[in-house]
Structures are given as structure tokens and as C-alpha cells.
N, C-alpha and C positions, 0 to 999 in steps of 0.2 A: 464702740458703745458706750464710756465712761464705766459707771454699773449697770448700765442697762441693756436692752436685748439693743435697741437700735436706735439711740440717740445719736449715734452720730451720721442718721440720716434720718429720712423725714417719710412716711409713707400715707397712701391713701389705697384703700382696699381695690376699690373699681381701677385707679389709673395702674394698680399693680395687674390686676386681672388681663386688663387690656395689652400694658407693655409686656409684664414677666413673666407669662407664661413659661416660656420656653424654661425657667429656674429650675418648676418642680419635675418639669417632662426631664432634664438632665439626670436630678436628680432623682431618679427611680433606679440605677444602678447601686446607688447607697441601698436603698430602701432594699433591693434585692438582699442586698449583704445581711441586712439585717434579720429578714425573714420570721416576719411575726408569726405567733401559733396563735391557735384558739386557747383564750382562758391568760392570754400573760398580761401581766398588766407592766404598759410600758409609757414613757415621757418622750414627747415630742420636744425638742429645745428646739424656740424658735420657730411654731407652727404657722405664721405667717397667715393666711385666708384658709387653713386647713385642706387644702388640694393632697399633700401625700400625707397628714396625719388621717382623713377620711378613709385611705385603702391599705393603713394598719387596721382601722378598725373591722373594715370589711373582710381585711383575711383571718379575722373572730377574737378579738385581740381588745384588750378594756386601754382605751387610750385618752392619757390627757396632755393636752397640747397646752402649750405658755406663750406668750408673747408680751411686747411690752406696749404694743401698738391698739389703742385703744379701736381704731377703725379695721383691723384684722383680725380681732378678735372678734368684733363682733360677724364682719364674714363667717368664720369659722362656726360662729356659735349656728349662725341664720343654716347650714349644713347639719346641725344635727350633731355637733361636737360639743364635749366637754372642753372648753376653749378657758380659760384663766389668764386674767392680765397680772402679767409676774415678770419681773426680770431675773435674767440666768444667774444670776450673783447674787440673788435675795433667796433661790429655793427655798420655799419651810416648808415640807409637807409630814404630816404626823403616819402616813405609809411610805413602803419604799416598793421601787422600781423593778420588775425583773429585766427590764431592758432599756436604754434608752436612745434618742434616735435624736439627729440635728442635719439640717441640710441647708445651706446656704445664710447661716446664720453666725457661727464663732466670729468669724473674723471682723463681724462689725461690734463684737465684744472685748471693750480696751483694757477692760479691770477681770484679764484672761485666767491671772489666779485665783482669785476669788469664787471663779465663775466655774474654774476644772476642781475647784473642792466644792464646789455647792452640788454639783452633779455625781461628785463621788460620792457624797452624803445623802442623794436621792437614791442612791440604789441598794438592794440587795447584794448581801457578800456573793459570789460568785454572776452576777450580772453582767451585760454585755454591754457597751456601748460603741456604736456603731455611727456614722456621717461621710459629710463632704464641706469643706467651706474653700475660701479662697486660698491660694499657698502663694508661694513667693513668687513673685513676678507677673501677678494677675493685675491684668489691664493695664502694666506699665505705660504703654505706646498712649491708651485713650486717655489714662489721667494726666497725662503729662499734656498730652492735646487739648481737654479742659484749662488747663492751668496758667498752659500756655497762652490760650485765648484773654482768658481773667485778664492776666497780666498786660494784654497789649490795648486791655479796651479800659487798665486804670483799676481793676479791680487785684486788688492782694487775696491769694486764696492764703484759707485758712495754713497759720502756723503748725498747728500739732494732728498727728497721724488723722484718720477718717476709720482705717481699714489695721486690723494685725494680720499679716497675711506670711506664716513662719516659712521656714525651711521643714523637712523633716526632723530634723535634728533639734533645733526649737521646740517644736510640739511636741518630740518622744520626751523630751525632759522634762518640759510642765506638766504633762499631763501622768510619766512615772514620777514626779515629786509631790503630787498629792496623794500617790497610791496604785493608781493603776499600773497593770502589766499584761505581757503580749499587746504591745503600745505595735500595732503595725502602719506602717503610712507611707504613702507615696503620691508624689505630685504627677499631675494627669495633663500636657500641654492640651487644652480643648479651643481651640478657634471656633468660635460662635456667630452662626450669623442674626443680626437683629431685625425681627422681622420687619418692625415699625424702626427700623434707621435708628442710627447713631443719635438723631434727636431725640427720640420717644426714650432713651436711653438715658441722654444727659437730663431730660428734666422727670422722669420718674426715679428714676437711680442715684441721683446727685443732686437730688432735692436741697437734702439737710446740704450738703459743702455748699449750693448757692445763699442759701439763710446764710451761713457763716459766714461766706466771703460777702455779705449785704447786696448780692445784685436785687434792684428791683424786676418784680413780677412783670411788669411788662416790657423790661428789656430780657427775658430769659430767651423767648420763642428765636430770636435773631443769634444770642449767643450758641445757643445750640444747633445752630442751621450751619454757624462758621465751623463748631469744632466739626461736625458732621465733615464741613469740607474740607478741613487740615487732614480729618485723617483721611479720607479719601476713598474709604468701603465701610460697607455695612457689618464689618465684620468683627466680634471683639474678640481682645486678646488675652481670653479667659486661661487662666492655671487654676488647677483645684487638686486639693490635696484631700484624700479620700484615705480613713482609717477604721480601724479596730481596735477593741481592748477590750480588756476586762477587768474588774472588779474583784481582787483575791477573796 
């Protein structure tokens, strides 16, 4: 995400709600690790449309959600949430938080060192940071099928990474380097059925990738259909990295 939360992709809240409902649903396990308590002041890093942010609020916590997608922030605000348009690498708060949570966001943040440091500074001493993101090997087959189809049609895939999918060692080293301790991370293989198929995934989750490859809008449905045929199933090869840590 360069210094932006989601700058390596492009999001429309309505499309995301229609196609991407599985993302917050699968993030519930990480939310259980957070175990928000009544009265806690919690930061949701990359809140999206606020689906999980609302659950934190319903647990009795005072929660602030941030995202750099105006469409997503509008959807979160429509749920009655305190949602702010902000890049994770540029966090600036006058207050400090008892905990931070993040689901399916940090793998979009390419300025990862700056983002990790910003989260650390946003937390009180003793605070915890809990979440989940894409890990090493995430979507390797599906991303390859998309790039192969782009090449076959004369489009050059973008030459620089859209995501950071770290190993446990890479993730731990980064977050320990900015001051976090007791970093506990694990990779979880999670083959995931796509209710709206590979076509829906390509059009919603790789919109920014297609933008950067210069694919005209009118050619995208055919490309998405061809990627689905290449992939041969509606199962996405997700690998998640789930983590907990604390600020001393």
C-alpha cells in the first residue's frame, strides 16, 4: 500500500459487501483473540466497511476505525462508527489506545516498517496488538493464473509487488525491531470457497492490479472469466498470518 493502507488496490464498498463478505467472517477468529473489554479504547487498523469494528463496539469498547478508502469510511460511518480517513503509516493521535486490531489489511501496506512504528506509537505501554493478514504463499496459484492471463492477452502485469506476504520470521523480525515484544505469529492454510466465484474475486479484489496493468474496463469481465477457467475451481488458496504481540 505504498504509505497508504489500500493504495495497491482500489475499493468500492458496495462491491466489497457483495463479494467480500467472507473476509470479515473469517476474521472473527482474530477478533476472538483481541477479546475487547467494555471501556477499552481500541484502534481498528484498516477497518474497511466497519463490519468487525461494529462487533468491537458492541462488546462495549470505545473503538476508532481507520482506512484510506473514502468509500469504505463512508460505509463504516453509516453504521454509526467513529471511522476516520487515514493511512496506517501516517497515524497521528493525541490519545493512546489500550489495544489495536487489524484484519486483512497489513498485507496491503508496502511501507511496512513505517506502519509498524506508527501502530507502536499509537498504543499505551502494556497494550496489545492482535490481528490477521496474508502470509507467505497467500493466493500464489490464483495470482499466477491472473498474471498468466494478462500476459496471454498482451498486458504486462505490474512489475512491483502489490502485497507484503511475510513469513513468520520476517513478520516477527519487523515488529520486534520497532519495539514490540512477545510476538506470536503463525501461518494458517485456509482454502476458501469464493461464493461469487473467481470472476467476482478478480473484479473486486484485483481492481487496482488491473488498473495498473492498463486493462480497459470493457475487457475485464472476459479476463476474469478466463482466469476462472484457468484456475478450475472456486477455491482460493489463502494463507493467513495470525498474530498477537504487546507494547512493553
